DRENKOL-587611 format. One record per residue (C-alpha): residue number from 1; residue in one letter; chain; x, z negated, y. Coordinates in steps of 0.001 Angstrom, whole numbers, plus 524288, in hexadecimal, padded with zeros to 5 digits. Layout:
<sites>
   logu   kolpa   doke      px      pz      py
    NUM       A      A       X       Z       Y
...
</sites>
This chain:
<sites>
   logu   kolpa   doke      px      pz      py
      1       M      A   80037   7FFEE   7FFDD
      2       K      A   80AF1   7FCA9   809BF
      3       H      A   8107C   80A35   8080E
      4       V      A   80381   8101D   80B41
      5       L      A   8027A   807E6   8179F
      6       A      A   80FBF   80B5B   81B58
      7       A      A   80D6C   819B3   819B4
      8       L      A   8010B   8186D   821E6
      9       M      A   8088C   8119C   82C8F
     10       A      A   81350   81C0F   82C27
     11       L      A   80850   826B5   82E26
     12       G      A   802A7   81EB5   8396D
     13       L      A   7F5C9   81C10   83273
     14       L      A   7F70D   80DA5   83329
     15       S      A   7FB0B   80564   83FA2
     16       S      A   7FE27   7F91E   83880
     17       I      A   80174   7F45A   82AC6
     18       G      A   7FFA7   7E64C   8261C
     19       C      A   80BC7   7E057   82040
     20       K      A   80D57   7D654   81537
     21       D      A   81118   7CB98   81E7B
     22       G      A   804F9   7CD94   826A4
     23       S      A   80BD7   7D52C   83177
     24       T      A   806D7   7E259   83566
     25       I      A   80E52   7EE94   83867
     26       Q      A   8096E   7F22C   845C0
     27       G      A   80BFF   7FEE5   84CFF
     28       E      A   816FB   8083C   84CA6
     29       E      A   8240E   809D8   8546D
     30       E      A   8300B   8127A   853B7
     31       A      A   83CAC   80B19   85121
     32       A      A   84674   80A39   85C31
     33       L      A   85394   80E1C   85630
     34       T      A   860E3   80C20   85BF2
     35       F      A   86EB6   810B5   8598F
     36       A      A   8799B   806B8   857C0
     37       P      A   87D5B   7FDDC   85DD4
     38       N      A   86FD2   7FC6A   863E5
     39       V      A   86442   7F5D2   85CF8
     40       P      A   8559B   7F7D4   85F50
     41       P      A   84F0A   7EC88   866C5
     42       P      A   849E2   7E0CD   85EFF
     43       I      A   83BF0   7E262   859D0
     44       T      A   832AD   7DA14   8614C
     45       R      A   825A0   7DD7E   85B1D
     46       K      A   81F93   7D32E   851DA
     47       H      A   81964   7DC36   84819
     48       P      A   81DEA   7E6A5   83E97
     49       T      A   81BC2   7F4C7   8426E
     50       K      A   81E17   80259   83D4D
     51       V      A   82BB5   8069B   84201
     52       V      A   82F25   8152A   841D5
     53       V      A   83D9B   8177F   84028
     54       K      A   8426F   8252F   8429B
     55       L      A   850DE   82864   83F0B
     56       E      A   85829   834EC   83DCD
     57       T      A   863FB   837B6   8356F
     58       S      A   86DBA   84129   83AAF
     59       E      A   87BDF   84591   83806
     60       V      A   88469   84567   84422
     61       V      A   892B8   84678   8479C
     62       K      A   896D8   83B06   84FFB
     63       R      A   8A2AF   832BD   853A2
     64       L      A   8A86C   82986   84954
     65       A      A   8B47F   825F1   850E8
     66       D      A   8BC19   82BD9   85C87
     67       G      A   8BF0D   8397E   858F2
     68       V      A   8B839   837E5   84B93
     69       E      A   8AB04   83DD9   84886
     70       Y      A   8A24F   83C72   83C8F
     71       T      A   895BF   842C2   83711
     72       F      A   88CB0   83707   8374B
     73       W      A   87F9B   836DD   82FA9
     74       T      A   876EB   82E98   837FE
     75       F      A   869DF   827FB   839DE
     76       G      A   86709   82C08   84805
     77       G      A   87338   83305   84B6F
     78       E      A   87BAC   82704   84CE3
     79       V      A   882EC   81D45   84373
     80       P      A   87D7D   81388   8405D
     81       G      A   86F97   817C6   84039
     82       K      A   86511   8129B   849B4
     83       F      A   861E8   8040F   848FB
     84       I      A   85384   8021F   8443E
     85       R      A   84CB9   7F5BA   847C7
     86       V      A   83F95   7F1BF   84174
     87       R      A   83821   7E4EE   83E86
     88       E      A   8356E   7DE6D   83208
     89       G      A   8281B   7E351   82CC9
     90       D      A   828BB   7F0A6   83423
     91       L      A   824DD   7FD02   82D49
     92       V      A   82FB0   80683   82FCD
     93       E      A   82CE5   8150E   82F68
     94       F      A   83990   81C4A   82E2A
     95       H      A   83BED   82A63   83271
     96       L      A   84908   8301D   82E09
     97       S      A   84C45   83DC6   83367
     98       N      A   857E4   84572   82F5E
     99       H      A   85D37   84E29   839EA
    100       P      A   85C10   85C9C   8367A
    101       D      A   86ACC   85E5A   83887
    102       S      A   86E20   8548E   82E3A
    103       K      A   87538   85969   82230
    104       M      A   870F1   84E81   8194E
    105       P      A   86418   847D0   8158E
    106       H      A   8635C   839B0   819C1
    107       N      A   85AD4   82DD8   81760
    108       I      A   85A73   81F63   81AF7
    109       D      A   85BBD   812CF   812B9
    110       L      A   85786   80706   81B1E
    111       H      A   85B84   7FA2B   81560
    112       A      A   84FBB   7F441   81C4B
    113       V      A   846B5   7FBE8   81338
    114       T      A   840CC   7F57B   80720
    115       G      A   83ED3   80105   7FDCA
    116       A      A   8474F   809E8   7F513
    117       G      A   85217   810B1   7FC45
    118       G      A   84EF0   809F8   8093E
    119       G      A   84839   8165F   80DA2
    120       A      A   85289   81FB8   808E8
    121       A      A   849CD   827F0   7FF52
    122       S      A   83EE9   82878   8097D
    123       S      A   84771   82D01   81468
    124       F      A   84FAC   83777   80E13
    125       T      A   84FC8   841F4   818AC
    126       A      A   854FE   84FA6   8189F
    127       P      A   85A6B   85550   82563
    128       G      A   84FD7   85933   82E9C
    129       H      A   84638   8500C   82807
    130       T      A   83F8B   842E6   82B50
    131       S      A   83BA2   838CD   820D9
    132       K      A   83272   82D1B   82356
    133       F      A   83068   82072   81BE8
    134       S      A   82BE7   812B2   81EBE
    135       F      A   8305A   804DD   81AF3
    136       K      A   82C84   7F6DB   81DD7
    137       A      A   836EA   7EE99   82476
    138       I      A   83578   7E2B9   81B8D
    139       N      A   84232   7DBC1   81C88
    140       P      A   8485F   7D802   829B3
    141       G      A   856ED   7DA5B   82AF7
    142       L      A   86127   7E402   82F96
    143       Y      A   862A8   7EF72   82691
    144       V      A   86B13   7FB76   8249C
    145       Y      A   86576   8090C   82334
    146       H      A   86D3F   81490   81E68
    147       C      A   86B9E   82265   81823
    148       A      A   86A9E   82266   80992
    149       T      A   86B23   83102   806EC
    150       A      A   87557   834B8   7FCC4
    151       P      A   880C9   83382   7FD70
    152       V      A   87C8D   82673   803C1
    153       G      A   88A75   821D9   806C5
    154       M      A   88D61   82DD0   80E7F
    155       H      A   88110   82D47   816BB
    156       I      A   8841B   81F3A   81A2B
    157       A      A   8929C   821E1   81C98
    158       N      A   88F4E   82C70   82601
    159       G      A   8876E   82329   82EFC
    160       M      A   87953   821DB   829B6
    161       Y      A   8760D   81395   82B57
    162       G      A   86FB4   80A39   83518
    163       L      A   86850   7FD49   83640
    164       I      A   859E9   7F9A8   835F9
    165       L      A   855FB   7EBC5   83AD6
    166       V      A   8499A   7E5CE   83581
    167       E      A   846FB   7DB09   83ECE
    168       P      A   8407F   7CEEF   8394B
    169       K      A   8325E   7CC6C   83DD9
    170       E      A   83670   7C18F   84645
    171       G      A   84117   7CA33   84C6D
    172       L      A   84FA6   7C74C   84E48
    173       P      A   85480   7BD06   8577A
    174       K      A   85703   7C216   86525
    175       V      A   86491   7C60F   86900
    176       D      A   86A46   7CC80   874F9
    177       K      A   870C7   7D81E   86ECE
    178       E      A   86EAC   7DFCA   86212
    179       Y      A   877EA   7E9F5   85CE3
    180       Y      A   87887   7F322   85116
    181       V      A   885BC   7F3F5   84A2D
    182       M      A   887DC   7FBAA   83DBC
    183       Q      A   894A8   7FCF4   8365D
    184       S      A   897E7   8082D   82D32
    185       E      A   8A33E   80FEB   82826
    186       F      A   8A703   81E3F   8281A
    187       Y      A   8AF4A   82593   81E83
    188       T      A   8B65B   831CA   82447
    189       K      A   8BF30   83B93   81E86
    190       G      A   8C8E5   838AF   8294B
    191       K      A   8CF6B   82B64   82B7B
    192       Y      A   8CA9E   82264   8369E
    193       G      A   8CC1C   82990   8435A
    194       A      A   8CEED   836EB   83DAB
    195       P      A   8C89F   83FEE   847FE
    196       G      A   8BE15   84A27   8471E
    197       L      A   8B1BD   84B30   83EE8
    198       Q      A   8B3E2   842A7   83332
    199       P      A   8AC88   8458B   82664
    200       F      A   8A77E   83ABA   81D68
    201       S      A   8B0AB   836E2   81206
    202       M      A   8A993   833C3   805AE
    203       R      A   8B6CE   82FED   7FF19
    204       K      A   8B906   82515   80954
    205       A      A   8AAB0   82099   80882
    206       L      A   8ABF6   81ED3   7F9A3
    207       Q      A   8B89E   8174C   7FBB2
    208       E      A   8B1C9   80F54   80675
    209       I      A   8BD6B   81195   80F84
    210       P      A   8B716   814EB   81CF3
    211       D      A   8BEEC   81A9E   827FA
    212       Y      A   8B572   814D8   831F2
    213       V      A   8AE1E   80813   83219
    214       V      A   8A5C9   8078B   83E5B
    215       F      A   89A78   80131   845DD
    216       N      A   88F4C   809F2   84A40
    217       G      A   89462   816A8   844C8
    218       S      A   8A1B9   81926   84B5B
    219       V      A   8AE42   8132B   84FBA
    220       G      A   8ABFC   80C72   85D4A
    221       A      A   89D00   80D74   85CB6
    222       L      A   89C52   7FEEB   860D8
    223       A      A   8A90F   7FE43   868D3
    224       G      A   8AD5A   80085   8771A
    225       D      A   8A212   8058A   87F8F
    226       K      A   89941   805B4   8734F
    227       A      A   89AE2   7F72C   8715F
    228       V      A   88E30   7EE89   87064
    229       G      A   88D1F   7E41B   87A9F
    230       A      A   887B4   7D696   87DCB
    231       E      A   887EF   7CBE6   888AE
    232       K      A   88E5B   7BF46   8863E
    233       G      A   88456   7B589   880FA
    234       E      A   87C2F   7BFED   87AAE
    235       T      A   87826   7C085   86CA8
    236       V      A   87B69   7CC81   86501
    237       R      A   8755A   7D185   85852
    238       M      A   87BF1   7DC68   8506B
    239       F      A   87500   7E3B4   84603
    240       V      A   8809C   7E77D   83D55
    241       G      A   87FA2   7F181   83281
    242       N      A   888E4   7F744   828DF
    243       G      A   88638   80557   824AC
    244       G      A   8924F   80538   81B4B
    245       P      A   89204   80CFE   81374
    246       N      A   89C7C   8053D   80CBB
    247       L      A   8A296   7F9B4   81473
    248       V      A   89E14   7EBC9   816E1
    249       S      A   89F3D   7E7A4   82503
    250       S      A   8A4E8   7DABF   829A4
    251       F      A   89E27   7DABF   83712
    252       H      A   8A48C   7D22D   8416C
    253       V      A   8A4BC   7D0C8   85049
    254       I      A   8B1D6   7CC24   854CE
    255       G      A   8B067   7C037   85D97
    256       E      A   8A248   7BD77   859C9
    257       I      A   89B8D   7B503   84F58
    258       F      A   88E63   7B94D   84A5D
    259       D      A   8843F   7AF03   84D3E
    260       N      A   87B00   7B507   842E8
    261       V      A   87D4A   7BF17   8383F
    262       Y      A   871B6   7C411   830EA
    263       T      A   879CB   7C869   824F6
    264       E      A   876A9   7D54D   81EA2
    265       G      A   86BDC   7D73E   82906
    266       G      A   86300   7CCF0   822CC
    267       S      A   85B48   7C122   827ED
    268       V      A   86579   7B62A   82556
    269       A      A   86F82   7B32B   83007
    270       N      A   87D00   7ADC7   82E86
    271       H      A   88302   7A6DA   83A23
    272       N      A   89038   7A68E   840B1
    273       V      A   895C5   7B26A   83975
    274       Q      A   8A258   7B8DD   83CA9
    275       T      A   8A13C   7C503   8340D
    276       T      A   89668   7CA96   82C10
    277       L      A   8965B   7D412   820DA
    278       V      A   88D50   7DFF5   82236
    279       P      A   88C3F   7E755   81557
    280       A      A   88BDC   7F627   814A6
    281       G      A   87D36   7F929   8160B
    282       G      A   87ADD   7EBCF   81C16
    283       S      A   87986   7E4C7   828EC
    284       A      A   87B30   7D83A   830B6
    285       I      A   8756A   7D2D5   83CF8
    286       V      A   87EB7   7CB4C   84519
    287       E      A   87BA2   7C31B   850FF
    288       F      A   8844E   7BC40   85A66
    289       K      A   884E0   7B761   868BA
    290       V      A   89014   7BC24   870D1
    291       D      A   895C5   7B090   877DB
    292       V      A   8A17A   7B691   87E6B
    293       P      A   8A487   7C3A6   884B1
    294       G      A   8ADBD   7CE0F   87EC4
    295       T      A   8AE3A   7D92F   875A3
    296       F      A   8AA96   7D56C   867F8
    297       I      A   8AF22   7DE82   85D6E
    298       L      A   8A62C   7E23E   851F5
    299       V      A   8AD92   7E4E9   84584
    300       D      A   8AD05   7E677   836F5
    301       H      A   8B5F6   7DB8C   833D9
    302       S      A   8BC2B   7E351   828E8
    303       I      A   8C4FC   7E48D   8346B
    304       F      A   8CC15   7F1E8   83222
    305       R      A   8BEBA   7F83D   832CE
    306       A      A   8BD0D   7F323   84072
    307       F      A   8CA43   7F63E   84645
    308       N      A   8CE1F   8024D   83DCE
    309       K      A   8C158   808A8   839C5
    310       G      A   8B834   80600   844BB
    311       A      A   8AF12   7FAB8   8414D
    312       L      A   8B027   7F49E   84ED3
    313       G      A   8A64D   7F280   859BF
    314       M      A   8A4B7   7EA87   86631
    315       L      A   89BAB   7E0EC   86CAD
    316       K      A   89EE2   7DFCC   87AB2
    317       V      A   899F0   7D2A7   88083
    318       S      A   899FA   7D0D4   88F4C
    319       G      A   89947   7C3E0   896A0
    320       S      A   8A1C6   7B8F7   89C31
    321       E      A   8AC2C   7B223   8942B
    322       E      A   8A8C8   7A664   88C01
    323       L      A   8B642   79F57   88B60
    324       E      A   8B152   793F1   883BA
    325       I      A   8AD31   79C8F   878D8
    326       Y      A   8B8BE   7A60F   8796A
    327       S      A   8C429   7A3F8   88251
    328       G      A   8CBC5   7B0CF   880C6
    329       K      A   8DA82   7B00B   88032
    330       Q      A   8DF71   7A32A   885F6
    331       S      A   8EE1A   7A501   883D7
    332       D      A   8F859   7AE6A   87E81
    333       E      A   904A2   7A85D   87988
    334       I      A   910A5   7ADD8   87228
    335       Y      A   91067   7ABDF   86366
    336       L      A   91C2D   7AFF9   85B7E
    337       A      A   91AC6   7B1DB   84CC5
    338       E      A   91F33   7BC1A   842BA
    339       G      A   91EE1   7C9A7   847B3
    340       G      A   916AF   7D4A6   84271
    341       T      A   91A93   7E13C   83C01
    342       I      A   915E9   7EEA8   83E0F
    343       Q      A   909F9   7F1D5   8361F
    344       E      A   904D1   7FF26   83292
    345       V      A   8F6D7   803C2   831F2
    346       E      A   8F5EE   80B07   824F3
    347       G      A   8ED46   81617   820D1
    348       K      A   8ED10   82479   8220C
    349       K      A   8E925   828F9   83001
    350       P      A   8E03B   8348F   83349
    351       A      A   8E6DF   841A0   8349D
    352       P      A   8EB79   84224   8430E
    353       Q      A   8E5BB   84AF2   84D12
    354       V      A   8EFD6   854FA   851D8
    355       A      A   8F05D   8558F   860BD
    356       K      A   8F241   862DC   8670C
    357       N      A   8F4F3   85D30   874D4
    358       K      A   8F5B2   8510B   87CD3
    359       E      A   8E720   84FFD   87E2F
    360       D      A   8E571   85040   86F9F
    361       R      A   8EF3B   84562   86DDD
    362       I      A   8E886   83CB0   87801
    363       Q      A   8DB48   83F40   871C0
    364       F      A   8DF87   83CDC   863B3
    365       G      A   8E7D9   8313B   867BC
    366       E      A   8DCDB   82A9B   86E85
    367       R      A   8D544   82AB1   861C7
    368       I      A   8E0B0   825A0   85A2C
    369       Y      A   8E29B   81A92   86483
    370       K      A   8D42B   8160E   86381
    371       Q      A   8D560   8163A   854B8
    372       N      A   8E241   80E93   85361
    373       C      A   8E6E3   808A3   85FEA
    374       V      A   8DB90   80429   868A2
    375       A      A   8D92D   7F6E2   86282
    376       C      A   8E714   7F245   8665A
    377       H      A   8EA4D   7F9DA   87246
    378       Q      A   8DC68   7FAD9   8775F
    379       A      A   8D46D   8066B   87C90
    380       S      A   8DBDF   807B6   88939
    381       G      A   8E952   80496   883B5
    382       Q      A   8E9C5   7F75C   889FE
    383       G      A   8ED98   7F021   87E02
    384       I      A   8EAA8   7E1BC   87BA7
    385       E      A   8F284   7D817   883B6
    386       G      A   8FC40   7D0AC   87B11
    387       A      A   8F8EB   7D84D   86EEC
    388       F      A   8F8FD   7E6F0   87021
    389       P      A   90120   7EDE1   87AE6
    390       P      A   8FB13   7F6DF   8843C
    391       L      A   8FBFC   80555   882C6
    392       A      A   8F75F   80858   890A5
    393       N      A   902E3   80A76   89A34
    394       S      A   90BAC   80637   88F25
    395       D      A   91A2A   805A6   8928F
    396       F      A   91D57   80469   883EE
    397       L      A   91600   8112E   880C8
    398       N      A   91AEF   818F7   88CBA
    399       K      A   9294B   8152D   88B15
    400       S      A   92B35   81A1D   87D76
    401       T      A   922B5   823F7   875F1
    402       R      A   92AF9   82208   869C2
    403       K      A   92882   8136B   86941
    404       S      A   91A19   81608   86B33
    405       I      A   91A27   81F94   85FE4
    406       E      A   92195   815D3   85779
    407       A      A   91788   80B17   85A84
    408       V      A   90C2C   81385   85680
    409       K      A   91307   819CC   84A64
    410       N      A   919E1   80D8D   8451C
    411       G      A   912F0   8023C   84AE5
    412       L      A   918D5   7F7D9   853F7
    413       S      A   91C49   7E9BE   852F7
    414       G      A   92432   7DFF6   85AF8
    415       K      A   92525   7DE0E   8696C
    416       I      A   9234F   7E861   87352
    417       R      A   92164   7E825   881C5
    418       V      A   91697   7F083   88802
    419       N      A   913E9   7F0BF   896BB
    420       G      A   91BDB   7E38A   89870
    421       E      A   9148C   7DC2F   88DCF
    422       E      A   91A60   7D88E   880B0
    423       Y      A   91299   7DB70   87414
    424       N      A   91656   7D759   86654
    425       G      A   90C9E   7DC95   85C21
    426       V      A   90AC5   7E603   85150
    427       M      A   905B4   7F39C   852AD
    428       P      A   9035C   7FA11   84509
    429       A      A   9075E   807B2   8417C
    430       L      A   8FA87   80F5A   8410F
    431       G      A   8FEE3   819EE   83814
    432       L      A   8FB85   824D4   841E9
    433       S      A   90040   83283   84003
    434       D      A   90AA8   837F9   8491F
    435       E      A   9004D   84030   84F43
    436       D      A   8F6BD   834E4   8514D
    437       I      A   9020D   82C96   8571D
    438       A      A   90597   8376A   860C9
    439       N      A   8F705   838A5   8646A
    440       V      A   8F4B1   829F5   86643
    441       L      A   900D9   827B9   86E9E
    442       T      A   8FDA8   833D7   876EE
    443       Y      A   8F080   82DD5   8797F
    444       V      A   8F69A   820C3   87D03
    445       Y      A   90147   8271B   885A3
    446       N      A   8F674   82EAC   88CF1
    447       S      A   8ED76   822AF   88EE0
    448       W      A   8EDBA   816E1   8978D
    449       G      A   8F8B8   81A41   8A108
    450       N      A   902F3   81E3C   896F0
    451       S      A   90C59   828DF   8984B
    452       G      A   9049A   834C2   893B7
    453       K      A   90E11   8386D   889C4
    454       V      A   90A8E   84137   87DD3
    455       V      A   91029   83C8F   870C5
    456       S      A   912D3   8473C   8674B
    457       T      A   911B1   846D4   8586E
    458       G      A   9200E   84A82   8581C
    459       E      A   92394   83EA6   85FBD
    460       V      A   91C6F   8361A   85671
    461       R      A   92232   83CAF   84A5C
    462       A      A   92F91   83A0C   84FF5
    463       V      A   92D6F   82BC2   84F20
    464       S      A   9300E   8276D   84110
    465       K      A   92624   81F2C   839C8
    466       D      A   92B11   81197   83724
    467       V      A   9281D   80FE4   828DE
    468       G      A   92F8A   802E9   82773
    469       H      A   925C6   7F9EB   82E77
</sites>
């Protein structure tokens, strides 16, 4: 009987349906859908209704990282797919359209659905077609949705996932800011940072060795001018999902402690949590109050994923300092202990781009700098006081090209003096090709007030690689 009533509602022949709990589905509305990091507004109505969700699948070429493009398969033209927000008890009428330009059929499996396949069989949609099905949102919680068309792993790996929130009848506690953050990984034929349009690698996907682990579909999607924000004293809720397809996320916000974590998107909250696991195909809701200003870094605390594969975002909090909570640096004194040794970053690097002129070297070098150098030497080459020397207006660089090449090619440790300040640290050898070293140094020499020199591949090749460190 309930299937007949639902069908009549879907056809518009009934305006309300009685529910087992005594509530009545009243009226109809079209769901407000949003792209990450935005979230639709909280639901204020006190009754269930018929919610019409319209979503389109499409296959689009977009940015994966600077200089790197990828053919994403999407829900709505972006990765992750649009955020869906409904209320416990709602009747959801789902319309899935597959763009006529798509090369593949697609469907949708919503983990919020109680029913075989989560809607996948009912929503199998060929290019240029639209499928429709309905389901009752029985269980409150935060759920993943994804494409489940064969080969399922490939559809998910190419970007077909998102989140649907089923708000409890009583609603969620009020917060000041809500954000949508979804982690996933990408498997490309080229290594991390290899330029151009990169195809999907089934071999790497089967081995579960991704080249990229990212938030919201691309490297830097939540960083810099795309960072999310809050004011000091505000409460923040993040709806965190993990599209996978393979890796478990260790979600952490550096410098914050989660007041509440609804593990796996369910109804039970843990308190005062530092890092929470988010399984592939799973979710978590994290809530916290921001007590001090600053830039708080979102990471997968499987930490090489954050700093070497892209799983890094930012929450920028404005407001006056709270020195009783966090003082900042209060002193800086000399500490002498055992020295370090040069370390080397291992692993085969992408094939270098061959520059034809100075402009090419600068362009290619900027990309290499952002991928390898910016965390230490910073975006404008200013370095970090007392830790990493500046590259801007650097007397060390401008005095000797050979020493600069040696530093990048072989690493550097021990005391050096830059612009009148002494530094004593370790710079690892990055394993860059001679061509890449020439490109990145040419970029640095032509940035931030440096000499404007062009470094040739021959000059780099003439510097021997120190294999004894």
